[in-house]
C-alpha positions in Angstrom: -73.8 27.7 17.5 -74.3 31.4 17.0 -72.5 33.9 19.2 -74.9 36.7 18.6 -78.5 36.9 17.4 -80.5 40.0 16.4 -84.2 39.9 17.4 -86.2 41.7 14.8 -89.4 42.1 16.8 -90.8 43.6 20.0 -92.9 42.8 23.1 -93.4 39.4 24.6 -92.1 37.5 21.6 -88.8 39.5 21.6 -88.4 38.7 25.3 -89.2 35.0 24.6 -86.5 34.8 21.9 -84.0 36.6 24.2 -84.6 34.0 26.9 -84.0 31.1 24.6 -80.8 32.7 23.3 -79.4 33.3 26.7 -80.1 29.6 27.7 -78.0 28.6 24.7 -75.2 31.0 25.7 -76.0 33.4 22.8 -75.7 37.2 23.1 -78.7 39.2 21.9 -79.2 42.4 20.0 -82.6 44.1 20.5 -83.9 46.5 17.8 -86.6 49.0 18.9 -88.5 52.1 17.8 -88.3 55.3 19.8 -91.7 54.3 21.4 -90.1 51.1 22.8 -86.9 52.6 24.2 -87.8 51.5 27.7 -89.3 48.1 26.7 -88.3 45.0 28.7 -86.6 43.2 25.7 -84.5 46.3 25.2 -83.5 46.4 28.9 -82.5 42.8 29.0 -80.7 42.4 25.7 -76.9 42.6 25.6 -77.1 45.4 23.0 -79.8 47.5 21.5 -80.2 49.5 18.4 -82.9 52.1 17.7 -84.2 51.6 14.1 -86.7 54.4 13.7 -89.8 56.3 15.0 -92.9 54.7 16.4 -94.6 53.9 13.1 -93.9 50.3 12.3 -93.2 51.0 8.6 -90.4 53.2 9.7 -89.0 50.8 12.3 -90.0 47.1 12.7 -90.9 46.9 9.0 -87.8 48.9 7.9 -85.6 46.2 6.3 -82.6 48.4 5.6 -82.5 49.6 9.2 -82.7 46.1 10.5 -79.9 44.8 8.2 -77.8 47.8 9.2 -78.4 47.0 12.9 -77.2 43.5 12.3 -74.1 44.7 10.5 -73.0 47.2 13.1 -73.7 44.9 16.0 -71.9 41.9 14.5 -74.9 39.6 14.7 -74.6 36.3 12.9 -78.4 35.5 12.7 -81.7 37.2 12.7 -84.9 35.9 14.4 -88.1 37.5 13.1 -90.5 36.2 15.7 -94.1 36.4 14.5 -95.9 39.2 12.7 -94.0 42.1 11.1 -91.4 40.5 8.7 -91.7 36.9 9.9 -93.4 35.7 6.7 -91.9 38.2 4.3 -90.0 36.1 1.8 -88.1 39.2 0.5 -86.8 39.9 4.0 -85.7 36.3 4.4 -83.9 36.4 1.1 -82.2 39.8 1.9 -81.1 38.4 5.3 -79.4 35.4 3.6 -77.9 37.6 0.8 -76.2 39.7 3.4 -74.6 36.5 4.9 -76.8 36.3 8.0 -78.6 33.2 9.0 -82.4 33.6 8.9 -83.9 31.7 11.8 -86.9 30.4 10.0 -87.9 28.6 6.7 -86.3 29.1 3.3 -87.5 32.2 1.3 -88.9 29.7 -1.2 -91.2 28.0 1.3 -92.3 31.4 2.8 -93.1 32.6 -0.7 -95.0 29.4 -1.6 -97.1 29.3 1.5 -97.6 33.1 1.7 -99.6 33.0 -1.6 -102.7 31.2 -0.5 -103.7 30.1 -4.0 -100.2 28.7 -4.7 -100.3 27.0 -1.3 -103.7 25.4 -2.1 -102.4 24.1 -5.4 -99.2 22.7 -3.9 -101.2 21.2 -1.0 -103.4 19.4 -3.5 -100.4 18.1 -5.3 -99.1 16.7 -2.0 -102.3 15.0 -1.3 -103.8 17.3 1.3 -107.6 17.6 1.2 -109.0 21.1 0.4 -112.2 22.9 1.0 -114.1 23.2 -2.3 -113.1 26.5 -3.9 -111.9 28.3 -7.0 -108.8 27.1 -8.8 -107.3 30.6 -8.6 -108.2 34.3 -8.1 -111.4 35.5 -9.7 -110.8 38.0 -12.4 -114.1 40.0 -12.0 -117.6 40.0 -10.6 -118.9 37.7 -13.3 -116.2 35.1 -12.7 -116.8 35.3 -8.9 -120.5 34.6 -9.5 -119.8 31.6 -11.7 -117.5 30.1 -9.1 -119.9 30.8 -6.2 -122.8 29.1 -8.1 -120.6 26.1 -8.7 -119.4 25.9 -5.1 -122.8 26.6 -3.6 -123.8 29.4 -1.2 -122.7 30.4 1.4 -119.2 31.1 0.2 -116.1 32.8 1.7 -114.1 35.4 -0.2 -110.4 35.2 0.9 -107.4 37.3 0.1 -104.8 35.4 -1.9 -101.9 37.2 -0.1 -103.5 37.5 3.3 -104.3 36.1 6.7 -105.6 37.1 10.0 -109.1 37.6 8.6 -108.2 40.6 6.5 -109.8 40.6 3.1 -112.2 37.8 4.2 -115.9 38.1 3.6 -118.8 35.6 4.0 -121.5 35.8 1.3 -124.8 34.2 2.0 -126.7 35.2 -1.2 -126.0 36.0 -4.8 -127.1 39.6 -4.6 -124.6 40.3 -1.8 -121.6 39.1 -3.8 -120.7 42.3 -5.8 -120.5 44.5 -2.7 -118.6 41.9 -0.7 -116.1 41.3 -3.5 -115.4 45.1 -3.8 -114.9 45.3 0.0 -112.7 42.3 0.1 -110.5 43.6 -2.7 -110.1 47.0 -1.0 -109.3 45.5 2.4 -106.8 43.1 0.8 -105.1 45.8 -1.2 -104.8 48.0 1.9 -103.4 45.2 4.1 -101.2 43.3 1.6 -100.7 45.5 -1.5 -102.5 42.8 -3.4 -106.2 42.6 -4.2 -106.4 39.1 -5.6 -109.4 37.2 -4.1 -110.4 33.6 -4.3 -113.5 31.7 -3.1 -114.0 28.8 -0.8 -117.1 26.9 0.4 -118.2 28.3 3.8 -118.4 25.5 6.4 -121.1 26.0 9.0 -119.5 24.9 12.3 -115.9 23.7 11.9 -113.1 23.4 14.4 -109.8 25.1 13.7 -107.1 22.4 14.2 -103.4 22.9 13.5 -100.4 20.7 13.6 -97.0 22.0 14.9 -94.0 20.7 12.9 -90.2 21.0 13.0 -87.9 20.1 10.2 -84.2 20.3 9.4 -84.5 21.2 5.8 -83.1 17.9 4.6 -86.1 15.7 5.1 -86.0 14.9 8.8 -89.2 16.0 10.5 -91.2 15.6 13.6 -94.7 16.8 14.6 -95.4 18.0 18.2 -99.1 17.3 18.1 -102.2 19.4 17.4 -103.6 22.6 18.8 -107.3 23.6 18.8 -107.7 27.3 18.0 -111.4 27.4 17.4 -112.2 30.2 19.9 -111.9 33.2 17.6 -113.2 36.7 17.1 -113.2 38.2 13.6 -110.9 35.3 12.6 -108.4 36.2 15.3 -107.6 33.5 17.8 -108.5 34.3 21.4 -107.9 31.0 23.3 -105.9 27.9 22.2 -105.5 24.5 23.7 -103.6 21.3 23.3 -104.6 18.6 22.7 -107.9 19.3 21.0 -110.9 18.1 22.9 -112.6 17.3 19.6 -110.2 14.6 18.4 -109.6 11.0 19.4 -106.4 9.0 19.0 -107.4 7.7 15.5 -108.2 11.2 14.2 -104.9 12.5 15.6 -102.9 9.8 13.8 -104.9 10.5 10.6 -103.9 14.2 10.8 -100.2 13.4 11.2 -100.4 10.9 8.4 -101.8 13.6 6.1 -99.2 16.2 7.0 -95.9 14.6 7.6 -95.3 12.9 4.1 -96.2 16.2 2.5 -93.7 18.3 4.5 -91.0 15.7 4.1 -91.4 16.0 0.4 -91.1 19.8 0.7 -87.9 19.3 2.8 -89.3 22.0 5.1 -86.9 23.8 7.4 -87.6 25.1 10.9 -90.9 25.5 12.8 -94.1 25.6 10.9 -97.8 25.1 11.5 -100.2 23.4 9.1 -103.8 24.6 9.7 -107.0 22.8 8.9 -110.8 23.2 9.4 -112.3 20.0 10.8 -115.9 19.1 10.4 -117.9 15.9 10.4 -114.8 13.8 10.8 -112.9 15.4 7.9 -109.9 17.7 7.7 -109.6 20.4 5.1 -106.3 22.2 4.6 -106.5 26.0 4.8 -103.0 27.3 5.1 -99.5 26.9 6.4 -97.8 29.4 8.7 -94.1 29.5 8.0 -93.1 31.0 11.4 -93.4 30.7 15.1 -97.0 30.8 16.2 -98.3 33.0 19.0 -99.8 29.9 20.6 -96.6 27.8 20.6 -96.4 27.7 24.4 -99.3 25.3 24.7 -97.4 22.8 22.6 -94.2 23.4 24.7 -96.3 22.7 27.8 -97.5 19.3 26.7 -94.3 18.1 25.0 -91.6 19.7 27.1 -89.8 20.8 23.9 -88.6 24.4 23.6 -89.7 25.3 20.1 -87.7 28.6 19.9 -84.5 26.7 21.0 -85.1 24.2 18.3 -85.6 26.9 15.7 -82.2 28.4 16.6 -80.4 25.1 16.6 -81.8 24.2 13.2 -80.8 27.5 11.7 -77.3 27.1 13.2 -76.9 23.7 11.5 -76.9 21.7 14.7 -77.7 18.0 14.4 -81.5 17.3 14.3 -81.8 14.9 17.2 -85.5 14.8 17.6 -87.2 11.5 16.7 -91.0 11.0 16.4 -91.0 8.0 18.6 -89.3 10.0 21.4 -92.0 12.8 21.5 -94.2 12.3 24.5 -97.4 14.2 25.3 -98.2 15.0 28.9 -101.5 16.4 30.2 -103.4 19.4 28.8 -102.5 23.1 28.2 -104.6 26.2 27.5 -103.5 29.7 26.5 -105.4 32.9 26.8 -104.2 35.9 24.8 -104.2 39.0 27.0 -104.9 42.1 25.0 -104.9 45.8 25.9 -108.5 46.4 24.9 -111.9 47.0 26.4 -113.4 43.6 27.3 -116.8 44.4 25.8 -116.2 46.9 23.0 -112.7 45.6 22.1 -111.5 49.1 21.5 -107.6 49.3 21.9 -106.6 50.5 25.4 -103.0 51.8 25.3 -101.6 53.6 28.3 -99.4 53.3 31.4 -99.5 50.2 33.5 -99.9 51.3 37.1 -100.0 47.9 38.7 -98.8 44.5 37.5 -99.2 41.2 39.4 -99.0 38.1 37.2 -100.3 34.8 38.6 -98.0 32.0 39.7 -98.1 28.6 41.2 -97.9 25.1 39.7 -98.5 24.8 36.0 -98.8 28.6 35.3 -96.7 30.4 32.8 -96.8 34.1 31.7 -95.2 35.3 28.5 -95.3 39.1 28.7 -93.0 42.1 28.6 -95.1 44.2 30.9 -93.9 45.7 34.2 -95.4 48.2 36.6 -94.8 51.7 35.2 -94.3 50.6 31.6 -96.3 52.2 28.8 -98.3 50.2 26.3 -97.9 52.2 23.0 -100.8 52.8 20.7 -98.9 52.0 17.5 -98.8 48.2 17.5 -100.9 45.1 18.0 -102.9 45.0 21.3 -101.4 41.7 22.5 -99.6 42.4 25.7 -99.2 38.9 27.2 -100.2 35.3 27.2 -101.4 33.2 30.1 -100.6 29.5 29.7 -101.7 26.9 32.2 -100.9 23.2 32.2 -102.6 20.3 34.1 -102.5 16.6 34.2 -106.0 16.6 32.8 -108.2 19.1 31.0 -110.4 19.4 34.1 -107.4 20.3 36.2 -106.2 22.7 33.5 -109.6 24.5 33.5 -109.6 24.9 37.3 -106.1 26.2 37.2 -107.0 28.6 34.4 -109.8 30.2 36.3 -107.6 30.5 39.5 -104.8 32.1 37.5 -107.2 34.6 35.7 -108.6 35.6 39.1 -105.1 36.4 40.4 -104.0 38.3 37.3 -103.8 42.1 38.0 -103.0 44.7 35.3 -103.9 48.2 36.5 -104.1 51.4 34.6 -105.4 50.1 31.3 -108.3 48.0 30.1 -107.6 44.3 29.3 -109.7 41.4 28.1 -109.1 39.4 31.3 -112.8 39.8 32.3 -113.8 38.2 29.0 -111.5 35.3 29.6 -113.0 34.8 33.1 -116.5 34.8 31.6 -115.5 32.3 28.9 -113.9 30.0 31.4 -117.2 29.5 33.1 -119.3 28.8 30.0 -120.7 25.3 29.5 -119.5 25.1 25.9 -115.9 25.9 26.8 -115.9 23.6 29.9 -117.3 20.8 27.8 -115.0 21.5 24.9 -118.0 21.8 22.6 -117.4 24.8 20.5 -116.5 25.8 16.9 -114.9 28.7 15.1 -118.0 30.8 15.1 -119.2 30.0 18.7 -117.4 33.0 20.2 -119.0 35.5 17.8 -122.4 34.0 18.6 -121.7 34.2 22.3 -120.7 37.9 22.1 -123.8 38.6 20.1 -126.0 37.0 22.8 -126.9 34.0 20.6 -125.1 31.5 22.9 -125.5 31.1 26.7 
């Protein structure tokens, strides 16, 4: 096992990794920008290194500074968390070239799955069903139009190098395609430095279902069940739950039967999530995230398995002792992403937290690095915490969720807790009858 791990991230996920390390007897090194000097993960780590000014490009995306911090601190491994450099194949390769263990997949798998077109091609070779779409990036407007006519409108333009909804545009009519393609290219170029765009058929009301997997890199693998992440705004997940209320036992087994042979063939290492759109009883592969997911706690709640701990053990070369027949699923779990943003306009709301009272009680977990008096900086993602509740049934889980949201107090800044409270009382959410565009319709007043 490692003696010291550097955590190349910030906020709640840095604190989550620190806790897993400490429970394994591992010392931690926190890196931070000047804006995060008083952050909770910095306060609790055994050591900390300032790696730059507030701007993420000069700090949390500064690969030389992170490698230097690992060298001077004597760390043996680097955990990237999620976001920032977590799915940067070049970073993973540099980490390994400098003789540190990268707590994540191989650079090759990150590179393969990071290119959405290459991932689609490989997925097809491995037998995973795809949404109808272009074979590769479209060269120009004329090629895009030919592909769209062949697929049939509406279509979705997607960034080949992207994710998180950036570079993604829905096109309903032929005449709207040129402007949408120009906008998608510009957005993708700004976000990823790559303006390659491909097309997919636009599904009308699918669910977003993903399967959590763990592998040792030598062919041994388990899955930890599915999550339903269909409540989204602008392609960003807002609420996640496990298991999905949309699937039955036969459909769950079919999903696992699709994914597991494919990933064993890849000899995948570490934690990963294979994501699908699900509609009319069919699964369509969309992408694989080669990292820890924001929503991993709901899977931990229903399986009792510490996914971060398993990531660390796999990277350290510890024996892979998990067996599929030993994985047991218990009850239901729901996660609400708590953001520092106005609950109606969604404008970011950084500032100083004047009061902080997280909910507690049976089946309630809070993943957050907030404390009374801390400052939420304006330079990073607005996610400031996650509320995870677990119950023996989905109904118990829903009641517990509402109770916990009513208890949650974050003073001094706006948060989206009021939105979560409103959603928890909607008939569609209570019934589990929603899809990936339901929340957008609800916010626009098109859903009760």
